[in-house]
N, C-alpha and C positions, 0 to 999 in steps of 0.2 A: 589883680584885689581885689574880690568883692566891699562894696562900700558897708561898714556897717559903723554908723551909729547910735550914742548911746546919751538920751536923757536924764540932769540927774540935775541935783539941789549941791550948792558947793558948800563948805563948811558954814559957811555966812545965811545961809538958806534962801538962799538966791539960785534961779532956775540956770538952765545951761544947757545946750546943745556943743557932744563935744565928737570928732571922727579918731575911728582911732586910724593909725597909719600904714604905711609898709613896713614900717619893723616893731610892729607891735604894740605901741603906745597908745597916749587917745589924745587931743589935740583939741582948745576951745574953738567952734567956727563960728567966725568974727561975726557979728552984728543977728545970727539969730540964737534964739533961746529954744526953740522949742522943733521937733520934728515937722508940726503941724506949718510953723512958719517960713522952713523951710523949703517943703513941698508948693506951700505958696506964691513963693519967688519962684521955688522952678518953673511953676505951672507958668503966670507969669512970664517968666523969657520965652519962654518954648525951650524949655532944656533939661535934661535930666537932673537928678538931686544929686547925682556925682559932678557935675558940672557945674552946680548953681554951688557944691564947698569948693569947689575950686574956684568958682567967683568971688566967693566970700572970703578962703584964704584962710588959715587955720593960728590961730594965735596959739596963749601959753599951754600949756601941758597939764595934762586933768588925771588923776590920781584913780583911777576904776574899781582899783578893790580897797582902796580905802571905803571909798563913798559905798561899794557894796554891803563891805565888813559894817557900816554905818549906818547903813539901811536907807540911801539919800539916790537910790538908782529908782526911778518910776520908769514906767511902761518903753516901749521903745514910741511910740505915737499917741496925743490923744488929746480933745477938741474942748477950747476953750470953754464949751456946751457939752457935757459928758455924754449927755438923752442924743447928740447928732455922731456920735463916731460909739461902732460895734466894735472890738476885733475877739479873730476866735479862732482856735487850731486845732492839731487832737494831739502836736507833742512830736507828729513820726512823720519824716519824709517819706518823701513822696516812693521810693525804695521799700521804705519798710509797710506804709499804707497797701501795697502791691506783695511782698511777702508773706504779708494776712491775712489777704482774704486767700493767694494762693490757697493758705496752710486751711480757710476755712475752707474750701469748695468742694476740699480732697478728703474729705471724708466719707 
């Protein structure tokens, strides 16, 4: 299963990082409150994000649906200084992009 991370605020307003487990639930990533922090730890250890999550371990369960409904889910990654990070995308998959390009060239 691919690694799925979720940045959010808990009910008290504190940041946390959660990872989705194989059973479709989310659990807090111990010792890391942001994807950025986890990525820096992975780079320092020469490991992948998945390996960094395994090394940190998972803590208590997190209700992502409640967080979504309450507007507490954050962007997938951010930076302490927002001027140093730009996240972009089309919202399409690679196949969706290819299909669109094929349709456009078939006129």
